[in-house]
Backbone as CSV, one residue per row, in Angstrom:
resi,resn,N_x,N_y,N_z,CA_x,CA_y,CA_z,C_x,C_y,C_z
1,UNK,152.348,-41.823,87.941,153.587,-42.041,88.663,153.314,-42.824,89.956
2,UNK,152.217,-42.487,90.641,151.883,-43.194,91.876,151.671,-44.681,91.610
3,UNK,150.942,-45.009,90.561,150.676,-46.410,90.241,151.959,-47.144,89.881
4,UNK,152.852,-46.485,89.153,154.119,-47.123,88.796,154.952,-47.422,90.033
5,UNK,154.976,-46.510,90.996,155.740,-46.738,92.223,155.180,-47.904,93.024
6,UNK,153.894,-48.166,92.870,153.261,-49.279,93.579,153.130,-50.521,92.706
7,UNK,153.918,-50.569,91.637,153.976,-51.712,90.715,152.624,-52.062,90.101
8,UNK,151.816,-51.052,89.853,150.565,-51.238,89.120,150.819,-50.678,87.731
9,UNK,151.090,-51.578,86.800,151.521,-51.142,85.477,150.436,-51.305,84.421
10,UNK,149.423,-52.101,84.718,148.354,-52.318,83.749,147.016,-52.338,84.476
11,UNK,145.984,-51.935,83.757,144.633,-52.022,84.281,143.772,-52.726,83.250
12,UNK,142.851,-53.528,83.749,141.908,-54.213,82.868,140.510,-54.029,83.437
13,UNK,139.574,-53.794,82.575,138.189,-53.605,82.994,137.376,-54.765,82.451
14,UNK,136.849,-55.580,83.376,136.136,-56.787,83.009,134.718,-56.737,83.572
15,UNK,133.816,-57.366,82.868,132.463,-57.517,83.397,132.465,-58.723,84.327
16,UNK,131.483,-58.837,85.220,131.462,-59.981,86.145,131.444,-61.334,85.440
17,UNK,130.877,-61.415,84.261,130.848,-62.686,83.540,132.189,-63.105,82.978
18,UNK,133.120,-62.180,82.855,134.436,-62.474,82.293,135.455,-62.913,83.346
19,UNK,135.075,-62.908,84.612,135.995,-63.244,85.701,135.723,-64.669,86.164
20,UNK,136.767,-65.466,86.211,136.677,-66.829,86.731,137.419,-66.890,88.062
21,UNK,136.786,-67.474,89.051,137.413,-67.609,90.363,137.676,-69.089,90.599
22,UNK,138.937,-69.419,90.799,139.345,-70.798,91.044,139.460,-71.025,92.545
23,UNK,139.068,-72.197,93.024,139.190,-72.462,94.460,140.658,-72.536,94.868
24,UNK,140.927,-72.028,96.052,142.283,-72.031,96.585,142.519,-73.350,97.315
25,UNK,143.506,-74.104,96.892,143.806,-75.398,97.499,144.725,-75.267,98.719
26,UNK,145.352,-74.115,98.859,146.296,-73.911,99.958,145.526,-73.398,101.170
27,UNK,145.724,-74.043,102.317,145.085,-73.583,103.535,145.797,-72.329,104.022
28,UNK,145.023,-71.294,104.381,145.675,-70.074,104.866,146.284,-70.292,106.241
29,UNK,147.281,-69.497,106.549,147.925,-69.562,107.856,147.022,-68.977,108.927
30,UNK,147.532,-68.917,110.127,146.724,-68.455,111.247,146.419,-66.968,111.156
31,UNK,147.286,-66.179,110.553,147.041,-64.734,110.473,145.881,-64.416,109.517
32,UNK,145.837,-64.985,108.309,144.662,-64.730,107.459,143.360,-65.268,108.069
33,UNK,143.449,-66.375,108.799,142.245,-66.899,109.456,141.760,-65.943,110.542
34,UNK,142.710,-65.371,111.301,142.352,-64.397,112.329,141.716,-63.167,111.690
35,UNK,142.313,-62.688,110.600,141.774,-61.537,109.878,140.354,-61.831,109.394
36,UNK,140.151,-63.019,108.848,138.838,-63.416,108.356,137.822,-63.506,109.496
37,UNK,138.224,-64.046,110.621,137.315,-64.137,111.765,136.924,-62.767,112.285
38,UNK,137.882,-61.851,112.329,137.565,-60.491,112.772,136.607,-59.811,111.801
39,UNK,136.841,-60.002,110.503,135.937,-59.430,109.499,134.531,-60.013,109.650
40,UNK,134.426,-61.323,109.831,133.117,-61.957,110.007,132.432,-61.483,111.278
41,UNK,133.199,-61.268,112.326,132.641,-60.776,113.577,132.060,-59.379,113.404
42,UNK,132.759,-58.538,112.669,132.249,-57.183,112.411,130.964,-57.261,111.588
43,UNK,130.962,-58.082,110.549,129.769,-58.219,109.704,128.584,-58.765,110.498
44,UNK,128.843,-59.689,111.403,127.779,-60.313,112.179,127.201,-59.352,113.217
45,UNK,128.043,-58.505,113.806,127.605,-57.652,114.909,127.212,-56.239,114.512
46,UNK,127.514,-55.841,113.290,127.151,-54.504,112.823,126.204,-54.668,111.637
47,UNK,124.915,-54.427,111.848,123.942,-54.699,110.785,124.041,-53.754,109.582
48,UNK,124.406,-52.511,109.799,124.493,-51.550,108.697,125.767,-51.804,107.893
49,UNK,125.617,-52.082,106.602,126.774,-52.451,105.779,127.763,-51.301,105.619
50,UNK,127.287,-50.072,105.547,128.196,-48.924,105.408,129.022,-48.744,106.672
51,UNK,128.375,-48.867,107.814,129.086,-48.741,109.088,130.083,-49.882,109.255
52,UNK,129.675,-51.088,108.896,130.576,-52.238,108.997,131.797,-52.043,108.104
53,UNK,131.580,-51.545,106.888,132.703,-51.308,105.973,133.639,-50.241,106.529
54,UNK,133.076,-49.204,107.148,133.904,-48.148,107.733,134.701,-48.674,108.923
55,UNK,134.094,-49.525,109.731,134.802,-50.132,110.870,135.927,-51.032,110.371
56,UNK,135.657,-51.814,109.339,136.693,-52.685,108.775,137.852,-51.858,108.226
57,UNK,137.543,-50.753,107.574,138.599,-49.897,107.027,139.389,-49.242,108.151
58,UNK,138.700,-48.825,109.207,139.363,-48.112,110.298,140.215,-49.027,111.159
59,UNK,139.732,-50.231,111.431,140.451,-51.119,112.340,141.386,-52.097,111.653
60,UNK,140.998,-52.596,110.469,141.755,-53.679,109.843,142.364,-53.302,108.496
61,UNK,142.229,-52.044,108.098,142.794,-51.569,106.837,142.179,-52.304,105.638
62,UNK,140.923,-52.698,105.770,140.217,-53.430,104.723,139.239,-52.478,104.041
63,UNK,139.629,-51.970,102.884,138.825,-50.957,102.206,138.033,-51.501,101.026
64,UNK,138.078,-52.794,100.793,137.428,-53.347,99.607,135.916,-53.228,99.667
65,UNK,135.332,-53.215,100.850,133.880,-53.162,100.960,133.321,-51.747,101.032
66,UNK,134.191,-50.765,101.144,133.704,-49.385,101.134,133.164,-49.076,99.738
67,UNK,131.912,-48.747,99.679,131.312,-48.409,98.394,131.845,-47.063,97.938
68,UNK,131.632,-46.756,96.700,132.072,-45.479,96.152,131.477,-44.314,96.951
69,UNK,130.202,-44.467,97.357,129.548,-43.409,98.131,130.199,-43.244,99.500
70,UNK,130.567,-44.376,100.111,131.216,-44.325,101.418,132.569,-43.640,101.354
71,UNK,133.326,-43.947,100.312,134.628,-43.284,100.147,134.451,-41.796,99.907
72,UNK,133.465,-41.429,99.094,133.214,-40.008,98.832,132.804,-39.296,100.106
73,UNK,132.018,-39.958,100.948,131.606,-39.351,102.211,132.799,-39.134,103.129
74,UNK,133.688,-40.132,103.184,134.868,-40.008,104.049,135.784,-38.896,103.547
75,UNK,136.045,-38.875,102.238,136.929,-37.851,101.696,136.254,-36.491,101.662
76,UNK,134.937,-36.473,101.502,134.201,-35.210,101.462,134.179,-34.499,102.795
77,UNK,134.239,-35.254,103.888,134.235,-34.642,105.221,135.651,-34.408,105.745
78,UNK,136.630,-34.603,104.908,138.048,-34.397,105.277,138.462,-35.275,106.453
79,UNK,137.901,-36.467,106.540,138.256,-37.366,107.634,138.899,-38.645,107.110
80,UNK,139.554,-38.555,105.956,140.190,-39.732,105.365,141.334,-40.249,106.232
81,UNK,141.938,-39.375,107.034,143.044,-39.815,107.881,142.593,-40.819,108.937
82,UNK,141.302,-40.874,109.233,140.805,-41.801,110.241,140.884,-43.238,109.738
83,UNK,140.631,-43.456,108.437,140.662,-44.825,107.936,142.061,-45.265,107.527
84,UNK,143.037,-44.381,107.619,144.419,-44.754,107.323,145.056,-45.261,108.616
85,UNK,145.473,-46.524,108.616,146.124,-47.094,109.795,147.448,-46.356,109.956
86,UNK,147.607,-45.672,111.085,148.782,-44.815,111.250,149.205,-44.794,112.710
87,UNK,149.963,-43.782,113.040,150.471,-43.630,114.395,149.374,-43.487,115.427
88,UNK,148.230,-42.905,115.026,147.117,-42.751,115.964,146.640,-44.124,116.437
89,UNK,146.446,-45.046,115.495,145.984,-46.384,115.846,147.016,-47.108,116.703
90,UNK,148.257,-47.008,116.308,149.322,-47.709,117.027,149.486,-47.135,118.433
91,UNK,149.453,-45.817,118.568,149.614,-45.217,119.897,148.421,-45.523,120.788
92,UNK,147.206,-45.553,120.216,146.035,-45.913,121.020,146.133,-47.359,121.496
93,UNK,146.518,-48.253,120.610,146.671,-49.656,120.991,147.753,-49.813,122.057
94,UNK,148.874,-49.150,121.870,149.974,-49.225,122.829,149.530,-48.683,124.183
95,UNK,148.815,-47.553,124.174,148.323,-46.962,125.422,147.326,-47.865,126.132
96,UNK,146.419,-48.483,125.380,145.437,-49.397,125.977,146.148,-50.605,126.586
97,UNK,147.121,-51.145,125.866,147.846,-52.302,126.397,148.607,-51.946,127.668
98,UNK,149.260,-50.773,127.686,149.976,-50.374,128.900,149.008,-50.110,130.054
99,UNK,147.816,-49.565,129.731,146.799,-49.364,130.774,146.343,-50.695,131.355
100,UNK,146.125,-51.686,130.487,145.702,-52.995,130.957,146.792,-53.691,131.773
101,UNK,148.042,-53.340,131.500,149.161,-53.928,132.237,149.610,-53.041,133.396
102,UNK,148.764,-52.091,133.775,149.098,-51.145,134.842,149.314,-51.840,136.185
103,UNK,148.757,-53.027,136.341,148.890,-53.758,137.595,150.329,-54.152,137.874
104,UNK,151.186,-54.125,136.848,152.618,-54.381,137.060,153.239,-53.060,137.495
105,UNK,153.407,-52.877,138.803,153.878,-51.592,139.311,155.307,-51.626,139.843
106,UNK,155.850,-52.778,140.011,157.213,-52.894,140.498,158.176,-52.429,139.400
107,UNK,159.022,-51.480,139.717,159.965,-50.936,138.722,160.872,-52.018,138.148
108,UNK,161.148,-53.012,138.965,162.042,-54.084,138.530,161.409,-54.926,137.420
109,UNK,160.077,-55.024,137.424,159.367,-55.841,136.444,158.654,-55.004,135.389
110,UNK,158.936,-53.734,135.315,158.258,-52.862,134.348,158.566,-53.241,132.896
111,UNK,159.708,-53.832,132.656,160.073,-54.242,131.304,159.098,-55.278,130.751
112,UNK,158.404,-56.001,131.631,157.441,-57.021,131.204,156.296,-56.367,130.436
113,UNK,155.893,-55.150,130.851,154.838,-54.434,130.131,155.204,-54.285,128.653
114,UNK,156.406,-53.825,128.408,156.845,-53.609,127.035,157.078,-54.931,126.307
115,UNK,157.534,-55.926,127.042,157.761,-57.254,126.461,156.447,-57.867,125.981
116,UNK,155.348,-57.534,126.648,154.030,-58.019,126.235,153.414,-57.098,125.187
117,UNK,153.507,-55.781,125.389,152.823,-54.814,124.520,153.430,-54.732,123.119
118,UNK,154.744,-54.717,123.015,155.364,-54.548,121.695,155.043,-55.672,120.721
119,UNK,155.117,-56.944,121.116,154.722,-57.990,120.155,153.251,-57.895,119.743
120,UNK,152.383,-57.468,120.658,150.972,-57.314,120.299,150.769,-56.167,119.314
121,UNK,151.542,-55.098,119.470,151.478,-53.996,118.508,151.952,-54.480,117.136
122,UNK,153.036,-55.236,117.112,153.533,-55.755,115.835,152.570,-56.776,115.228
123,UNK,151.881,-57.528,116.059,150.852,-58.445,115.562,149.748,-57.652,114.853
124,UNK,149.365,-56.527,115.430,148.358,-55.670,114.801,148.861,-55.136,113.458
125,UNK,150.128,-54.765,113.399,150.701,-54.266,112.144,150.653,-55.349,111.079
126,UNK,150.997,-56.574,111.445,150.937,-57.689,110.494,149.492,-57.941,110.076
127,UNK,148.575,-57.883,111.030,147.156,-58.129,110.761,146.578,-57.116,109.783
128,UNK,147.075,-55.892,109.810,146.555,-54.850,108.915,147.309,-54.787,107.589
129,UNK,148.284,-55.653,107.392,148.955,-55.720,106.092,150.153,-54.797,105.941
130,UNK,150.806,-54.440,107.006,152.018,-53.609,106.987,151.830,-52.272,106.273
131,UNK,150.840,-51.460,106.627,150.781,-50.129,106.014,151.998,-49.314,106.453
132,UNK,152.626,-48.606,105.528,153.879,-47.903,105.857,153.768,-46.943,107.041
133,UNK,152.666,-46.232,107.168,152.534,-45.283,108.277,152.468,-46.012,109.619
134,UNK,151.838,-47.175,109.658,151.769,-47.941,110.901,153.111,-48.592,111.216
135,UNK,153.819,-49.032,110.190,155.153,-49.605,110.407,156.081,-48.529,110.984
136,UNK,155.964,-47.311,110.447,156.759,-46.198,110.973,156.474,-45.992,112.450
137,UNK,155.205,-45.951,112.811,154.844,-45.735,114.211,155.322,-46.883,115.096
138,UNK,155.183,-48.108,114.611,155.605,-49.261,115.414,157.123,-49.284,115.597
139,UNK,157.860,-48.944,114.560,159.327,-48.884,114.696,159.704,-47.806,115.702
140,UNK,159.030,-46.651,115.631,159.328,-45.576,116.590,159.005,-46.016,118.018
141,UNK,157.855,-46.654,118.223,157.506,-47.136,119.562,158.507,-48.176,120.050
142,UNK,158.941,-49.031,119.163,159.917,-50.053,119.550,161.230,-49.395,119.980
143,UNK,161.702,-48.446,119.183,162.952,-47.759,119.527,162.814,-46.941,120.812
144,UNK,161.656,-46.289,120.985,161.433,-45.525,122.217,161.396,-46.442,123.437
145,UNK,160.749,-47.592,123.293,160.674,-48.532,124.417,162.054,-49.063,124.768
146,UNK,162.828,-49.384,123.761,164.195,-49.864,124.013,165.004,-48.783,124.704
147,UNK,164.883,-47.550,124.220,165.628,-46.436,124.809,165.184,-46.187,126.252
148,UNK,163.882,-46.258,126.508,163.394,-46.030,127.867,163.881,-47.122,128.815
149,UNK,163.935,-48.345,128.350,164.364,-49.441,129.215,165.867,-49.442,129.429
150,UNK,166.600,-48.839,128.518,168.050,-48.734,128.720,168.406,-47.533,129.575
151,UNK,167.388,-46.743,129.944,167.554,-45.557,130.779,168.572,-44.583,130.214
152,UNK,168.637,-44.524,128.909,169.543,-43.576,128.280,168.860,-42.248,128.058
153,UNK,169.633,-41.295,127.626,169.083,-39.982,127.312,168.188,-40.123,126.085
154,UNK,166.998,-39.556,126.164,166.049,-39.682,125.059,166.187,-38.480,124.132
155,UNK,166.762,-38.720,122.987,166.846,-37.690,121.964,165.915,-38.125,120.833
156,UNK,164.743,-37.507,120.788,163.716,-37.938,119.848,164.116,-37.731,118.391
157,UNK,164.980,-36.770,118.117,165.435,-36.562,116.742,166.263,-37.756,116.277
158,UNK,167.090,-38.300,117.156,167.878,-39.478,116.794,166.975,-40.683,116.560
159,UNK,165.940,-40.822,117.369,165.009,-41.937,117.185,164.257,-41.774,115.869
160,UNK,163.863,-40.560,115.544,163.190,-40.304,114.263,164.111,-40.612,113.088
161,UNK,165.378,-40.214,113.196,166.339,-40.499,112.127,166.601,-41.998,112.005
162,UNK,166.713,-42.687,113.132,166.927,-44.137,113.100,165.718,-44.841,112.488
163,UNK,164.523,-44.361,112.804,163.306,-44.931,112.217,163.307,-44.748,110.707
164,UNK,163.630,-43.544,110.258,163.666,-43.285,108.810,164.705,-44.177,108.142
165,UNK,165.848,-44.337,108.759,166.891,-45.184,108.186,166.419,-46.634,108.073
166,UNK,165.820,-47.158,109.145,165.342,-48.549,109.136,164.281,-48.741,108.064
167,UNK,163.343,-47.810,107.964,162.272,-47.938,106.976,162.805,-47.882,105.550
168,UNK,163.743,-47.001,105.299,164.274,-46.867,103.942,165.203,-48.017,103.576
169,UNK,165.858,-48.622,104.553,166.644,-49.823,104.268,165.697,-50.972,103.925
170,UNK,164.591,-51.054,104.663,163.610,-52.110,104.422,162.930,-51.940,103.059
171,UNK,162.509,-50.707,102.742,161.828,-50.450,101.476,162.127,-49.025,101.022
172,UNK,163.087,-48.833,100.134,163.443,-47.484,99.684,162.289,-46.742,99.005
173,UNK,161.324,-47.449,98.442,160.184,-46.789,97.803,159.303,-46.045,98.798
174,UNK,159.424,-46.372,100.088,158.623,-45.687,101.083,159.028,-44.228,101.242
175,UNK,160.134,-43.842,100.632,160.532,-42.439,100.635,159.440,-41.577,100.003
176,UNK,158.713,-42.150,99.054,157.683,-41.412,98.330,156.291,-41.593,98.942
177,UNK,156.182,-42.332,100.028,154.891,-42.560,100.658,154.606,-41.438,101.652
178,UNK,153.420,-40.851,101.571,153.110,-39.728,102.448,152.987,-40.134,103.905
179,UNK,152.646,-41.392,104.178,152.524,-41.856,105.557,153.853,-42.008,106.269
180,UNK,154.911,-42.127,105.514,156.235,-42.282,106.100,156.873,-40.920,106.269
């Protein structure tokens, strides 16, 4: 049922000799190039392949290089939630960005912090491939930031309901995703 919900309807098992790889004639956009550069930077600076694969999974949602043993180690230690891009990653990024923008202390210009931080958070979400749990967190942060800047009463239940509504309008299948 899980595979059907994710539009995986068939599986094929091929040996390496049966796979043909054709060169891609289309130049990738700036986002895939950025993703590729970050992956290469991790590979270049982290000599241990298992550690590099874990860093790629934790920061960029890239799990293709995690070997079977690495996945078993992560799931065996009950720390699989660390490699799932979620609210923890988004809140840490948002907090770091606001800390770096702490020099903006004038209340009149405080909106600039959010004007800079929110697009960078959304850039990270795009860079990681729109995982539903991270999209949920980013939508919540966006709604909270808007609410805080409008100086309205903060009712977190309404923000949670609005987030759920936005996510389900965008993709109704996310109702069945545990991260949402």
